[in-house]
N, C-alpha and C positions, 0 to 999 in steps of 0.2 A: 324330436321333442313331442312329448305328450302334453296336450293342452292343460291337463289338470295340474301339471307342475307350474305352468305359467299362472294359472288361477291362484294357486297357493301363494306364489310370490306376490301377485297383485294385492291379495288380501292382507299379507303379513309383512311386506317390506317395511323396515324401520320400526316394527312393533315386536312385542314379545308374545308369541303364540300361547305360551303357557299361562299368560295372564288374561287372555281374551275369553273370559268365561261370562256366562249370563246369570250367575247366581252369587249372591252376597255370601261371603265365607262365614260370617258370624251368625246371621239370622236364618239363612237358607231361603230368603225371599229372592225374587228377581232383583237384579241390580240396575243401575242407571244405563249401562251398556245395552241391556235387554230393552229398556224403555225406548231409547233412541232408535235401536234397530227395528223395534215393533212399529214405531211411528213411520219409518221409511218403507217398511215392507208390507205392512198390513192395513194402513189407514189410507183410504182414497180421499184426499183432501179436497178434491173438486166435486165430491158427491156427498157432502156432509148433511145436506137437507134430508136425505133419505136414511143416512146412517150417521147420526150424531155421535160424538164421543165426549165423555165427561172425565174430568180429572179432579181428584181430591188430594190436596197437598197439606201435609201436617208436620208438626214437630212436637216433641215432648216438652211441656212447660217446665222451666227451671231445671233443665237437665244438667247444666253446669254445676248447680248447687248439689245435686245428687252425686255427681262425680267427685266434687271437691270434699263433700262430707263423708262419703262412704268408700271412695276409691274407684278406680277404673274397672276392677273386676265386677263390682256391684253394678256399675254403670252398664257394662256389657250385658249382664243378666237382665237388667231392666229393658234394654233394647230387644233382647230375645223374647222377653215377655210381651212387649208391645207387638212384635212381629206375629206372635201366636194369636193375639187378639185380632189383628188385621186379617189373618187367614180365616179365622172363625166368622168374622162379619162379612168378608168380601164374597163368600160363596164361590161357586164353580165358574160363573160367567166373568167375574172381575179379577183383576190382576194386582195383588199387593206387591209393592216395590220399596226397597230401601234406596233412597236417592243419594244419601251421603250423611255421615255424622248421625244426628238424631232426627233427620228429616226422612219422612216416609211419604208414599203416595199410594192411592188406589186408582188404577186406570180402568175406566168403565166403557169399553167399546159398545156402541149401539145403545147408549143410555142417555135419556133426556136429563135436563137439569133437575127436575123434580125428584127423579129416582136417586140422583146423586146426593141431593140435600137430605133425603130420607135416610140413606145409608150412612151419611155423615153423622146425623143425629143418633142413630143406633150405635155407632162406634163410640161417640162421646159417653153415652149411657153405659155401654159395656165396660169401658175403662173405669167409670165410677164404681160399677158393681164388682169389679174384679181387681183389687189392688195387687201389686206385685209383692212376692215374698221370696227375695233372693236367698240362695243357699247360704247357711251360716248366720242368718239374721233371725232374731226373735220377733221383731216387729215388722209389720207390713209397711210398704211404702205406697202411699196414696198418690196416684198419678192423674194428671189431666193432659189433654191434648188441645192444641189450637189448630183449626182447620180452615183452609180456603178452597172454594169450589168454583170451577170454571167449566164451561161447555163450548164446544165448537159444533156448529158455526155461530151460535148465539153470541159468544164473547170473543172468538178468535177464528182465524181462517187457516192457521198453520200451527205446527207443533211448538215453535219458538214462542209465539204470542200466547198460545194456550198455557204453557208453563209460566210465562210472565204474569198472566192474569191470575192464575191460581196462587202464585207466589205473592202477588200484591194483595189478594184477598186474605191470605195467611198473615201477612204483615198487619193488615187492619184488625184481624181477630186478636192478635197479640197486643196491638196498640190499645184496643178498647177493653182490655181486662183479662185476656186469655180464657182457657177452658170454654171455648165457644166456636161456632162455625160462622164464616162470612161468605156471602154470595158475591162473586165478582161483579155481577150485573147490577147490584144494588148499592154500590159504594160511591159516594159523592167524590169527585176528583180532588176537591180541596182537602179531603181527609187522608189522602194517600199521596199527596203531591211529591213528597220527598222520594218515594219509591218510583213513581212514574217519571219524574223528571230525570232521575239517574238512568232509567231505562231508555229514555228518549235522547240522551245526550249524543249518542253515536249516530242518530238519525236526523239531527237538526240541520236545517239549511243554513248556509252562511254566505255572506256577501264577500266581495273582494276577489272573485275568481271569474268575473264575467268574460274578460278577454280570453283567458285560457280555455274556458268551457265553450266559447264560440268556435275556437279552433278545433276542438274535439267534435263539435256538431258538424262543422264543414267536412272534417275527415270522415265522419259517419255517412254523410251524403255521398262522397266519392266511393266509399266502401259499398254503399247500396248499389252503385253502378258497376260493381265487381272490379273496382280498382283497389289493389292491395295498398295498405298504408303502414308506415313505420313512424310512430310518434313517441317522443320522449318527454316526460315531465320531470324537471329537475328543480331542486330547491335545497336549502340548508336543512340541517337536522331539525325536526319538529315542525316543518312547514306543511305537514299534512299530505305527503306524497301517497302514502298507503290509502288514506281516506279518499284521495282523488280517484285512485283506481277503483275503490269500492263504489264510488258514486257511478262510475261508468258501468260497472258490473250490475248494479241494481237497475240502472236504466234499461239495460238490454236483457235482463234475466226473464222478462215476461214472455219472450218469444222462444218457442221450441225450434224455430227454423234457424236460429243463430247458435252456433256451437261455441261455448265459452270455456276457456281453461285459465285458471288463476294459479300461478306458481310464484316462487321467489328465489332469488339468488342466495346461495348458501356459502358463506366464507369458509366453513369447515371442510368443504369439498376441495379446497386448495386449487381451484380452477381446473379440476380434472376434466380432460376432453370429453365432451358430450354428456356431462352429468346433468346439465339443465334440460337439454332436449330429452334425455332419458326420463326425467321427472314429468315432462310434458307428455311423453308417450304413455307413461303409467296412468296419468289422468285420463288420456284419451281411451286407453284400453278399458279402464274402469267404467267409463261412460258408455262404452259400446255394449249393446244388448247382449251379444254373445261373447263379450270380452275379447273381441278381435279374432275369433276363431275363423270366421269366413274369410277375412282378409288374409290371415296368415296361411290359410290353406292354399292360396295362390302363390306362395313363395317356394322357390326351389330349395333343396337342402343347403346349397351354397349360400343363398341369400339368408336363410334362417340362421346359419352358422355365423354370418357376418353381423347379426344383431347381438350375438351372445356377449361380446365385450361390454355392451351397454345394458342389456337385459339378460343377466346371467342364466336364467332358466330356459332361454331359447334353445340352447344346444349344449349338451354335455361335451361334445367333441369339437365344438367350434371356437374354443378360446385361444387357439394357437395360430399364429400367422403362417401364411404360406411362404414358400421360398422367395417369391416376389412380394416384398412387403409393400411396395407401392400399389400393386394391384389389390392387396389385402385391405389397405387403408381406404382406397377408393370404393371398394365393395361395401365397406361399413357405411360410408357416406351415402351411396346410392340406395342401399337397403333401408336406411332411415328415411330418406326422401320417399321411397315407395311405401313404407309403412304409414308415414304421416298422411300421404295423399289417399291411401286406401281407407284410413280411419275417418278422415274428414269427409270423404266421398263427395267432393265438389261443393260442400256446404260453406256458407259464409262462416269463417272461423275467427274468433277473437282470442288472442293470447295476451293476458294481462300479467305482466312480469314485474313484481316488486324487486327492488334492489338489483336491477339489471346490471349495474356496474360490477357485481360479483359473478357475472356470467363467464363461462369459459369461451375461449376463442372458437372452438369447433362448433359450438351451438350458434354463435353469432354468424359464422360463415354459412351454416346450414340454413338459418332463417333468411339470410340474404338470398341464397339460391332459391328458396321457396317463394320469396316475394318476386324475384326476377322472372321466375318461370311462369307466373300468372295463370297456373292451371286451376287454382281455386282461390277465391278472394280471401286474403289473409290480412287481418288488422293486428299488428304487433304494437302494443302500447306498454311502454316500460316506465318505471319510476327510478330515478337515480339521485344520489346525493351530490350536490355541487362540491367540487374538490379544488378547482383552480389549478389542477395539475396539468402539465403539458403531456402530450402523448409519449408513451414509453417510460414514464417515471411513476414509481409508486404502484400500489396494487390496482389502481384504476387505469393503468396505462393501456391494457388490452382493449378496454371499452373505448377509451378516448381515441386510440389509434383506429379502431374500427369505424367510429363516427367520421373521423377526418378523411379516411381512405375511401369508404364506401357510402357515406352519407349522400353525396350528390346523385349517384346512380339509383339509390333507393328512394329518392325524394324525401329523405329523413327530415322530419320537422321536430324542432325543439321548442318547448314552452317552459317558462320559468314561473314558479310559484313564489310570489313576493310576500313580505311580511304584511300583516293586516294593519289597516289604518284605524284611527279612533272611530271613524264613521262606520267602518266595516264591523267593528266590535259591537257598537250600539245596535246595528241592524241584526247581528247575530243574537244578541240578548233579547231583542224584541221578538224575534222568531220563536225562541224557546219560551219566553214569558210574555205573552200578549198583554199589551197595555201596561207594561211594567213602568213604575215611577222611578226613574234613575236619578241619582244626585247629579248636579251640574258638573260637567267636565269628567264624568265617570269614565266614558269611553277613552278620552285622551289620557287619563291617569293609568288606565289598564294598558294602553298602547305603550306608554313610557315604561311601565313595569315589566311587561312581557316582551317588549321589543317586537310586537306584532307576531309572536310565535303562537300559532293556533293550538298546539299541544299544551303549552303552558296555560293559555287562556282556558282551555277545556278543564284543566285540573283546578284552576282557581274557581271556575263555576261549580265544579263538583264539591269543592270545599265549602263554598258559600251555602250551597243547598244543604249539605250534611250538617253544617253547624247552625242551621236555622237563620242565617243572615239574609237569605231571600225567602220570603214567606208569602202565602196567599191570604190576603185580608179581604174577605168578601169576594168580590170579583176583580180585585186589584192586586197585582204583584208589587211587593214593596221590598226595597233594599234597606235593611237596618243600618244605622250608623256604624261605621267600622272604626274601632279604636286604633290608635297609632301603632304601627308595627304588626297589625293583625295578619296582613297578607304576606305570604312568603315572598322573598326577594328573588328567588330563582326556581327553575324547574327541579334542580338537584335537591333543593330544600324540601320541596313538596314530596318528591319520591322518597327521600330519606325519612321523612315523618311517617309515611305509610309503612315503610319497612320496620321502623321502630315499634309500630303497633302490633307486629307479629310476635308470637312466642318463638323460642329458640328452635324448636322442631320445624316450625313454619318457615323461619328464615333459612334453615338448612335446605328445605325443599326449593325455595325460591332461588337460592344460590345454585342449586344443582340444575335447575332449568336454564339459568344463565350460562352455565358451563356447556350444556348441550347446544346452546345457540338460540336462534330466534324462535324455534318451535320444537316440540317433542310430544310424542304420543303418551297418553296416560299409562298404557301398559309398560312402555319403556321407562318412564319416570318411576313407576311403582317398583318395577323389577330392579332397577339400578339402586334405588333408595332402600330396598328391602323393607318396605313398610306395607301395611295393609291398604288395600285400595280405598276402603271407606275413609280412612284417615287422609289419604291423598286427595280424595274428592272433596272432603270437608275443607281442606286447605285451599283447593282450587276455587271453591265457591266464595271463600272469604277474600282471596286475592282478586277475584273478578269484581266483587262488590266494591273493593277499594280502588279499582281502576289501575291495577298493576299488570294484569294479564287478561286475555280473552280466551274463550273456549269454544270449540266447534266440533261436531261429530262428523266423522268421515269414514265411510265404508263400514267398519266394525269397531271403531275406537274413537275416543275423544282426542283431539289435538289441542294443546295449549300453546299459546305464544304470547310474548310480551306485547303490551298495548302499542308500543312503538320501539324502534331501534334505540332511541335515546334512553328510554326507561331501562332497556337491556344493558346499555353501556354504563349507566349509573350504577345499576345493581352489581354488575360484574366488576366494575372498577373499585367498589368498596370492599371487595373480598381481599383478605390478606394474601400475600404471595404464597405462604406455606399452605394455606387452605386451598388456594387455587390448584397447586400441584397435586394435593391429595384428591381433590374432586376430579381433576382431569384424569388422573390415573384410575379412579373408580369408574368413571364413565367410559374411558378407553377400554378397560378390562371387560366391562359389561358388553360394550359394543363388539369387542373381539369375539365374545361367545355368539353373538348374532351373525357376525361375519362367517364364522366357522360353519354355521347352519345355513349359509347362503341367503341370509335375510338382510344383508347390506350389499349394495352393488359393487363396492370396491373397498380397498384398504386406505383410501385417502383420509377419511375421518379418523381412523385409528392413528395414522401418522400425525394428524393435527393434535389430537388429545395427548398422545404420549410425548410429543415434542414439548408440551407445556407441563409435563409431569417430571418426576424425578427419574423416570425410567427412560433414559436417553438411548439405551441399547435397542429397545423395541422401536423407538422413534426412528432411528437410523435404518433399521431393518425394513420397516414399512415404507419409509420414504424411498428407499432404493428400489424396492419391488414395484412400487407405484410409478416411479419415474420410468422404469423399463417398460411397464405396461403403457404408459402415456405415449412414449415414443413409438411403440408398435402400432397404435391405433390412429395416430393423428400427426400430420405434418402441415403446418400453416401454409408453407410455400406451395405445397401440392394442392391443398384444399381450395385455395383461391381460384385454381383453374378448373375445379370439378364442375361439371354441368348438371350433375344429378341424374344423368341417364344411366342405363345399366352398364356395368363394367365392360360388357362386350362391345358396346358402342364406343365407349371411351378408349378401350384398348385398341380397337380397330383404327381409331384416329391416329394412333402413333405408329401403326404398322401398315403403310401403303403397300400394295402388291407390286412386285417387281415386274418388268416387262414380260418375262417368260410366263409368269403366272397369269397375267392379264390376257394372254393369248387363249387361255382355256375358257374365258368368260362367255364369249358368244355361243360356243358349243354347249356350255353348261346351261345357259338360259333356254336354248332350243330344246335341250334334253328334258328339262323340267316341264316345259309346256307340253312336249310330246308325251311324257309319262303320265301327266294329269289327263290328257285326252284319252290315252289308252285305258285308264281306270274307268272312264265313262263308257268306253266302247266294248271292253272285253271283261270276261268274268275274272274274279280274283284268282291269282295263281297262274294265270295264263302265261305262255311263253313271251308274248309281246310285252307284258307288264314287267316280267322278271328281267328281260334284256334291257328295257328302258332304264330300270332302276340301276342295273349294273353299269350302264354307260354314264349315268349321273354320278354314281359312286366313284368311278374311275376319274372323271373330271375333277370332282371335289378333292379326292385324294392327291391328285397331281398338284393342286394348289396348296393343300395343307402340308405337303412335304416340306415346304419352305416357309410356311406361315402358321402361326398359332390359331388364327381366326380368319374367317371369310364372311363378310357381311354385305348384304345388298340393302340399300335404302332408297325409297322414292321420296324426293324432296322437291316439292313444287313441280311435279310431273317430269322431273329429271332423275336419272339413275346415278347413284353413287355406289362405289365399291370400296369397302373399308373407309367409308365417309369421304372419299375423294371422287369428285366428279370425273367421269371418263368420257372419252370421245366415242359416241355410238353411231357415227355417220355411216360406217360400213355395215352395221347391223341394226339400223334404226327401227325397222319394222319389228324385229324380234324384241328389241328393248322396249318399244311402245307397248307391245302385247304383254310383256312381263310386268310392266308398271300397271297396266290395266288389270292384269291377273291379281296382283297384290291388292289393288283397290277393291276388287270384288270380294276378296277374303278379309277385307278391313284390316289389312296389314300395312304398316309403313316400313317394316324391316324384317329381313330373314337372314339368320346367321348360322354358321356351322363352326364347331370347334374341333381341334385335333383330337382324334379318338373316336370320331363318328363311326357308327356301325351300320351295316346294311339293313339290320332290323329296324333301327331308328328311322333311317331314311325311307324304308318301305312303308312304315306306318304313317309317316308324315305325308308322303305322296298319296297314299290311299285316302287319307282324311281330306287332303286338298281336293281330290277328285269327287268325293262323295258328299261333302258338307253342303248343306243348304244355307243360303244367305240369312234366312230368318233365324237360324239356330245360333248365329254368331252374336251373342249378347256381350255385355260388358265383361272384360277379363276372361273371355272364353278361351283364348289361346294360352293365357297364363295357366289356367286350370288344366288345359290339355297337356301342357308340358309337365306339370307336376304329377298328374294322375298317371301318365304313361312313362314317368321317369326319363324324360328326354334330357339327359345330362349334356349332350353335345349339340343341341339345337337351341337357338334363341329366336323367339318370335315377338315382335314388338307391334302391339295392336294400336290402331288409330283411335283417338278419342275425339269425337265430333262435337261441335257446338250446335245447339238447337236454338234457332231464333224464330219465335212464332210471329205470325203476321201482326197480331195485336201488339207484340213486343216491339216490332219495327215501327209501328205507328206511334206508340208511346215514346219510343226513343227519339223519333223524328220531332215529336212535339216538344220533348225536353230540350233538344238542341236548339230548336227555333225559339224557345222561351227560357233562356238560361237563368233568368232571375227568379223563376218559380222553383223553389226547392222541392216541393212535393212531387210534381211530375218527374223531376230529375231522378228521384229515388225509385219511383214506381217503374220508370222505364228501365232502369238498371236491373231491377229484379225480373221484370218481364222478359228481358233479353238475356237472362242468365245463361252462362255457358254450361255445357254438360247435359247428358240425358237425365231428365228428371223422372224418377219413378213416381207412381201415382201417389204414394205416401208423401214424397217430398213436394210434389206439386201442390198438394193440399196446404202446405205451410206458406206458400208464396204470399197470399193476402195478409196472413198474420205477420210475416216477416216485414212486409211493407209498412203495415201499421206500427210495428214495434220500432222500426228505425225512425219513422216520423215522430213517434212519441218520444223516443230517446233523444232525438235532435232538439225537441222542444224542452223536455224535462231535464236534460243534462245540466241545466243551470241550477238545479237543486243540489248543492254540494254539501256533504256532511263534514263536520269537523271531527 
């Protein structure tokens, strides 16, 4: 595998590379993708005091009237005209951008607020001086712009808030008459409360989750002591499960010492084995500075090939199973364990998994093994929908069975998210609207109406704000009298009202997102819909503002997803059956083109979409091919027994040596020790060295005539051969010397495979004799095997735990004072296992502070 092939896959999986451009097709300006990429790659957000950045956001006043009056062709020409004026005014240092629809920006790196305000005023005047003259029109069209200006760090500390501040200022400019500029830092909150409240809805704290969040805080404390955790939050649809995970994510996101991965179960994957851990691996690889190259360099060709069924770009020749399918399947499991551990590198790792009930069984068993191995602290926190189903029944049976069977050994904890009470609702409203004057029994009435559903409540609050029913009067929030029947009676009614506000093309795009599933990249949505990206982005902004979907930029593309699974279900459920079939075939055919370019990891999603289309022939074809593939890579009965060790160790466990082969062991051990001594005493190539190697080779060959593998392991100062303890009483001195020898080399295991060559053996013995102890760093022996193509030798390196004296003292203090949570966490961090590199050690104080802060602030739960 060439690493560049993996890099291409990581950047483009699930996306349409032909659409991943940085230039707007109509105007030639930079586009939104460029803006977000620039924010991530070029702005140092923690050094803004020395290098501020300003953003001017604008749109064309009354652009809809221009479009309706003169047609879309004239409208497009107007946009091109405005783009030309932006280029003229922006100069060489600043970056004009088309954000979407008739919205534009000028990004000004290294620019203070005053410079941005001056440029904005020049732009307004230039537009006045140069009216547009579209082709084919006799009269000019006088244009005006409304502008909002924001600067970081003065107004914001990150790109998301910077855009929100500029957008809010733009909103104020339009609200106060248009054709003007507004400074985000000079706007009174009461003048833009509708905009700011809607932006803050997702960040609001909420009551009613104290007990659940206390359990999370306790789990975080144990996690701080390097105890792996498996926690499940369950609740009915709309109970805020996704928001619950988001709260944990935000609480921990301030620490660089904690590695966080957030993924979700995907029903369109049809429970394909390892699909979910594959998505986790992609996220880990993308977070890695070198995209996993250093970790993967320590993989043998066989291990790399074992990854290819899950990450297709890993090996062009590795997709076919060996003659022994059991060994092939175990190799996949072990290689995934090794890749995960290499990427996390002993760091505290948090996996936040939404819709975990859609996980495949292979991923669940692999997570189980990672937790049980305790080699790196792992916190698996999943959100699931309550089903009431018993294990083995329905689509949730796999997960229910897993919890019932393996929950006790994992210490799996479950917490339930109950409906909100009237008091909870009042507390929530008072948090969003300080000192709000609520009508009597308002909380109880909303509890009866929403049945305590946080999602429904959030939508009602959004409606009240947008309709002006909650307003700011002076310094007092006031709820206006509500006429009978004003509030929708169900969440379905709210969502359908929002959908009805969309035009037909916008409804078609929303329907297409629902057919894709919970989320889809903008490039894939644009490609499958065969529409211009600017049009798609304009729709996305409108749907986001209405609370139907959310949008987030990842790697090189935006990803849109429904605000909740319930909103998705309502949207999809209202599509006619004939239209569903048509859309599923369109999406299936489009994804088929990505699959053919190896930009989808499997055919499972194709089977899913064609199954729901009129093309049942394709559905059967993809279902059959995927079923064969699934059986090749995974067997639940086998996977339960996997240890996660290398296949050599696992295979040796099943193949103990026969008595005749065991007779060769004492002589072989003496031969290895003698050969290593000769390397130290005699020059390379001497007769003594050659003879010693030949004697070792003869002994090993005698054993491998009847066995596929030969392994030696030191386990608690005892010697095992093919993982079976053997009686060494007759050669105890030799066995003890061999165990000590392995320890000096920082090896816990040495193995040979059938096919071993004298050249491989000679190089191994020579290295054993010449290596210096200080040269044996982490993964040294793995790299040695790969670099020298040792295909018939297996070396298993020891991983030591480092406990500092300070750590021991703190740990002792924590044990003696169990009621004190803070020393508890500090001790766990100080006594962390694994060699800490200097860079990692520097994160320890920050990690401690972050976990303490998280345990305190986790009670801030957003709806």
